[in-house]
C-alpha positions as CSV (number, residue, x, y, z in Angstrom):
1,M,-8.4,239.0,-9.0
2,L,-9.7,238.4,-5.4
3,L,-11.7,241.2,-3.9
4,R,-11.1,242.1,-0.3
5,A,-13.9,241.2,2.1
6,K,-15.7,244.2,3.6
7,I,-17.8,244.8,6.7
8,A,-20.8,245.1,4.3
9,D,-20.3,241.5,3.3
10,I,-20.3,240.3,6.9
11,A,-23.4,242.3,7.6
12,R,-25.3,240.8,4.6
13,I,-24.5,237.3,5.6
14,A,-25.2,237.9,9.3
15,G,-28.4,239.8,8.6
16,L,-27.2,242.8,10.5
17,S,-26.5,246.4,9.7
18,S,-22.9,247.4,8.8
19,A,-22.9,249.7,11.8
20,S,-23.7,246.8,14.1
21,V,-21.0,244.6,12.6
22,S,-18.5,247.5,12.9
23,R,-19.3,248.0,16.6
24,I,-18.8,244.3,17.3
25,L,-15.5,244.0,15.5
26,N,-14.2,247.1,17.2
27,G,-15.5,246.1,20.6
28,H,-17.9,249.0,21.0
29,G,-21.5,249.2,22.1
30,R,-23.8,246.4,23.3
31,Y,-24.4,243.1,21.7
32,S,-24.9,239.5,22.8
33,E,-22.0,237.1,23.1
34,E,-23.7,234.7,20.7
35,T,-24.1,237.5,18.1
36,A,-20.4,238.5,18.5
37,K,-19.2,234.9,18.0
38,R,-21.3,234.5,14.9
39,V,-20.0,237.8,13.4
40,K,-16.4,236.9,14.1
41,K,-16.9,233.4,12.7
42,I,-18.3,234.9,9.4
43,A,-15.4,237.4,9.3
44,D,-12.9,234.5,9.6
45,E,-14.6,232.4,7.0
46,I,-14.7,235.1,4.3
47,G,-11.2,236.4,5.1
48,Y,-12.0,239.8,6.5
49,Y,-9.1,241.8,7.9
50,K,-9.4,245.1,9.7
51,N,-8.1,248.1,7.8
52,R,-6.0,249.7,10.5
53,S,-5.2,252.8,8.5
54,A,-8.9,253.5,7.9
55,A,-9.7,252.8,11.5
56,D,-7.0,255.2,12.7
57,L,-8.3,257.9,10.4
58,A,-11.8,257.5,11.7
59,S,-10.7,257.5,15.3
60,P,-10.2,260.6,17.4
61,T,-7.2,259.0,19.1
62,N,-4.2,257.0,17.9
63,N,-2.1,254.4,19.6
64,T,0.8,254.2,17.1
65,I,4.4,255.2,17.9
66,G,6.8,256.2,15.2
67,V,10.4,255.1,15.4
68,I,13.1,256.6,13.2
69,N,16.3,254.6,13.0
70,Y,19.3,254.8,10.8
71,P,21.7,252.3,9.2
72,A,24.1,252.1,12.1
73,E,27.5,250.4,12.1
74,T,26.9,249.0,15.5
75,G,24.1,246.7,16.9
76,A,23.2,248.9,19.9
77,N,20.0,250.3,18.4
78,D,18.7,246.7,17.9
79,Q,18.5,246.5,21.7
80,V,16.8,249.8,22.0
81,I,14.1,248.6,19.5
82,R,13.7,245.4,21.5
83,G,12.9,247.5,24.6
84,I,10.5,249.7,22.6
85,M,8.7,246.7,21.2
86,E,8.4,245.0,24.6
87,E,6.9,248.0,26.3
88,A,4.7,248.9,23.4
89,N,3.3,245.4,23.3
90,H,2.8,245.5,27.0
91,N,0.7,248.6,26.7
92,G,-1.2,247.6,23.5
93,L,0.5,250.1,21.3
94,D,1.5,249.8,17.6
95,V,5.0,250.7,16.3
96,I,6.0,251.9,12.9
97,I,9.8,251.9,12.2
98,M,11.3,253.9,9.3
99,M,14.9,254.5,8.3
100,S,16.6,257.9,7.7
101,E,20.1,259.2,7.6
102,R,21.5,260.2,11.0
103,D,22.4,263.8,10.4
104,D,20.8,264.6,7.0
105,Q,18.0,267.0,7.8
106,E,16.4,266.7,4.4
107,S,16.2,262.9,4.8
108,I,15.0,263.2,8.4
109,G,12.4,265.8,7.4
110,R,10.9,263.5,4.7
111,T,10.7,260.6,7.2
112,V,9.0,262.9,9.8
113,Q,6.5,264.0,7.2
114,N,5.7,260.3,6.5
115,M,5.2,259.8,10.3
116,I,2.9,262.8,10.5
117,E,0.8,261.5,7.6
118,R,0.4,258.2,9.5
119,R,-0.9,260.1,12.5
120,V,1.5,258.7,15.1
121,F,1.2,260.3,18.6
122,G,4.9,260.2,19.3
123,V,8.2,259.9,17.4
124,L,11.3,258.3,18.8
125,F,14.6,259.3,17.2
126,L,17.2,256.5,17.7
127,S,20.4,258.5,17.8
128,V,19.0,260.4,14.8
129,R,19.6,264.2,15.2
130,P,16.6,266.3,14.0
131,D,17.1,270.1,14.0
132,Q,14.9,272.4,15.9
133,E,12.7,273.2,12.9
134,I,11.8,269.5,12.5
135,I,11.2,269.2,16.3
136,D,8.9,272.2,16.2
137,K,7.0,270.8,13.2
138,L,6.2,267.7,15.2
139,K,5.0,269.6,18.2
140,Q,2.8,271.8,15.9
141,A,1.3,268.6,14.6
142,N,0.6,267.6,18.3
143,I,3.2,264.7,18.0
144,Y,5.6,264.3,20.9
145,P,9.3,264.1,19.8
146,Q,11.9,262.3,21.8
147,E,15.6,261.3,21.3
148,V,16.6,257.8,22.5
149,A,20.1,256.6,23.1
150,S,21.4,260.1,22.5
151,A,21.2,263.4,24.5
152,S,20.4,266.6,22.7
153,D,21.1,270.3,22.9
154,H,17.8,271.1,21.2
155,Q,14.4,271.6,22.8
156,I,13.5,267.9,22.8
157,S,13.2,265.3,25.5
158,Y,15.6,262.4,25.6
159,V,16.4,259.1,27.2
160,S,20.1,258.3,27.2
161,S,23.2,257.6,29.1
162,N,25.4,260.5,29.9
163,D,28.0,260.4,27.2
164,F,30.3,262.9,28.9
165,Q,30.4,260.7,31.9
166,I,30.9,257.6,29.8
167,G,34.1,259.1,28.3
168,Y,35.2,260.4,31.6
169,Q,34.7,257.2,33.6
170,A,36.1,254.9,30.9
171,T,39.3,257.0,30.8
172,K,39.6,257.2,34.6
173,F,39.2,253.4,34.7
174,L,42.2,253.0,32.4
175,I,44.3,255.6,34.3
176,N,43.5,253.8,37.6
177,Q,44.8,250.6,36.1
178,G,48.1,252.3,35.3
179,Y,47.7,253.3,31.7
180,H,48.7,256.8,30.7
181,E,49.2,256.9,26.9
182,I,45.5,256.5,26.1
183,G,44.1,256.6,22.6
184,F,40.6,257.6,21.6
185,V,39.2,255.8,18.5
186,G,36.1,255.7,16.3
187,A,34.1,258.9,16.8
188,D,33.8,262.2,15.1
189,I,35.0,264.6,17.8
190,S,34.0,267.8,16.1
191,K,30.4,267.3,14.7
192,D,28.9,264.2,16.2
193,F,27.1,265.1,19.4
194,I,27.8,261.7,21.1
195,G,31.4,261.7,20.0
196,V,32.0,265.3,21.2
197,N,30.6,264.6,24.6
198,R,32.6,261.4,25.0
199,Y,35.8,263.1,23.9
200,Q,35.3,266.0,26.3
201,G,34.9,263.5,29.2
202,Y,38.1,261.8,28.0
203,Q,39.9,265.1,28.0
204,K,38.7,266.0,31.5
205,A,39.9,262.7,32.9
206,L,43.4,263.2,31.4
207,A,43.6,266.7,32.7
208,E,42.6,265.7,36.3
209,S,45.4,263.2,36.3
210,R,47.9,265.7,34.9
211,I,48.4,263.6,31.7
212,K,49.4,265.8,28.8
213,P,47.3,264.8,25.8
214,D,48.8,264.0,22.5
215,D,46.8,264.8,19.4
216,R,48.3,261.8,17.7
217,W,46.4,259.6,20.2
218,I,43.1,260.5,18.5
219,F,41.9,258.4,15.5
220,E,38.4,259.2,14.2
221,G,38.4,256.8,11.2
222,D,35.1,257.1,9.5
223,G,33.6,258.7,12.7
224,K,30.8,256.1,12.7
225,Y,31.9,253.9,15.6
226,S,32.7,251.2,13.1
227,Y,34.7,248.0,13.2
228,E,36.8,249.3,10.2
229,S,37.8,252.3,12.3
230,G,39.4,250.0,14.8
231,I,41.3,248.1,12.2
232,Q,42.5,251.3,10.6
233,A,43.5,252.7,14.0
234,V,46.0,249.9,14.6
235,Q,47.5,250.5,11.1
236,Y,47.8,254.2,12.0
237,F,49.4,253.7,15.4
238,E,51.8,251.2,13.9
239,Q,52.8,253.1,10.8
240,E,53.4,256.4,12.8
241,S,55.1,254.6,15.7
242,I,52.7,256.3,18.1
243,P,53.2,255.0,21.7
244,V,49.8,254.1,23.1
245,S,49.4,251.7,26.0
246,A,45.5,251.6,26.0
247,V,42.7,252.8,23.8
248,L,39.2,254.0,24.6
249,A,37.2,252.6,21.6
250,T,33.9,254.5,21.3
251,S,31.9,251.4,20.5
252,D,32.3,247.6,20.9
253,D,32.7,247.2,17.2
254,A,35.6,249.6,17.1
255,A,37.1,247.7,20.0
256,L,36.8,244.5,18.1
257,G,38.5,246.1,15.1
258,L,41.4,247.1,17.4
259,I,41.7,243.6,18.8
260,N,41.7,242.0,15.4
261,G,44.0,244.7,14.0
262,M,46.5,243.9,16.7
263,A,46.4,240.2,15.9
264,D,47.1,241.0,12.3
265,V,50.4,242.7,13.2
266,G,51.3,239.9,15.6
267,K,50.6,241.7,18.9
268,H,48.6,240.8,21.9
269,I,45.7,242.2,24.0
270,P,46.1,243.4,26.7
271,E,49.9,242.9,26.9
272,D,50.7,245.2,24.0
273,L,47.5,247.3,24.1
274,A,44.6,247.5,26.5
275,V,41.2,248.1,25.1
276,I,37.9,249.3,26.6
277,G,34.8,249.5,24.4
278,I,31.5,251.3,24.8
279,D,28.0,249.8,24.7
280,G,28.4,246.4,26.3
281,T,26.6,244.4,23.6
282,Q,27.0,240.7,23.0
283,V,30.1,241.4,20.9
284,C,32.0,241.8,24.2
285,V,31.3,238.3,25.5
286,R,31.3,236.5,22.2
287,N,34.8,237.6,21.3
288,R,38.1,236.1,22.6
289,P,39.5,237.8,24.5
290,Q,36.2,239.1,26.0
291,I,36.1,242.9,25.8
292,T,36.1,245.2,28.8
293,S,33.3,247.6,28.3
294,V,31.2,250.6,29.4
295,T,27.8,248.8,29.4
296,Q,24.7,250.7,28.6
297,N,21.2,249.4,29.3
298,F,19.7,249.9,25.8
299,R,16.6,247.8,26.4
300,L,15.7,250.0,29.4
301,M,16.2,253.1,27.3
302,G,13.6,251.8,24.8
303,Q,11.2,250.9,27.6
304,M,11.6,254.2,29.4
305,A,11.1,256.1,26.1
306,V,7.7,254.4,25.6
307,D,6.8,255.0,29.2
308,E,7.6,258.7,28.7
309,L,5.3,258.9,25.7
310,I,2.4,257.5,27.6
311,R,3.1,259.3,30.9
312,P,-0.1,260.7,32.4
313,N,-0.5,264.5,32.0
314,R,2.4,264.6,29.5
315,K,2.4,267.8,27.4
316,I,3.7,268.3,23.9
317,T,5.8,271.2,25.2
318,D,7.5,269.1,27.9
319,V,11.3,268.8,27.6
320,R,12.7,266.2,30.0
321,Q,16.1,264.6,30.2
322,I,16.2,261.1,31.5
323,E,19.6,259.6,32.1
324,I,20.0,255.8,32.3
325,P,22.8,254.5,34.5
326,F,25.8,252.7,33.0
327,S,28.5,250.4,34.4
328,I,32.0,249.4,33.6
329,E,32.5,245.6,33.2
330,Q,36.1,244.5,33.3
331,R,36.8,241.5,31.2
332,E,40.0,240.3,29.4
333,T,41.2,243.3,27.3
334,T,42.5,245.2,30.3
335,K,44.9,243.8,32.9
336,Q,43.2,242.3,35.9
337,G,44.1,243.8,39.2
338,L,46.4,246.5,37.9
339,R,46.3,249.8,39.9
């Protein structure tokens, strides 16, 4: 069994004290460039690697961000993580990513405890919904909590698009193109915070245009914004003979499921059914037909979340809401030029 090289081993070979070697390897104190080169060369030769955990425990400060993700049905969080990593690397920060269940407070609580034990200075929840007790626990541990890619009605900061406006603007877009029987597919409209807000925006747009909503237009599926929900929605609309001319799919994946489901029953997009998705991921442009979408800037959300963590004079008690603009990109699943 190979023993791990230690600072004491470097010190013995270099003829220096362990304290001097430690200062050199950590970039502290005064020492000659020649001595530093010699110490680092010895460290490389004997296979010394810095114990980051021990260093963090010994340090009065910490530069590690905790990220809590969940096994999502869509790829949007991958873009958020990309933005987080880019901004963290730019600022010399470390990132620990752990998985949890999205709305399971017991699971979230265990993951948060792991983050606290690793002495992170901030925790980013990627569309994971901690309750107020968990949020308060982090604040008591002097760790800044923040939602990313989801707003919150708790006392926690967030960086997100406005999901009410997403639902509203997407529905208005379809109405302005001449569609009036508009379905809503893929989200849980009673419990899921994002789904509830998008559905409320959808309802407002219908009401403003004096379109009487039909409960049969709503298909939640598994409520997880999944591809399978889109497939099942087509089966539901077809079997029940529900007349819908367009559908607001609450994710790009659900939109793709709708498109493929329509192909399975021999119908065409957008002639038989117009579809608009939400997120604007690469799914939209890689599919044929390309998917009209509400496009969110997930990378910017991740970057802004990190910037918020390191904002000068930030306090643990701060609760700030940062909304990231979104856009609607018309592609091939809605009729071009229809008003």
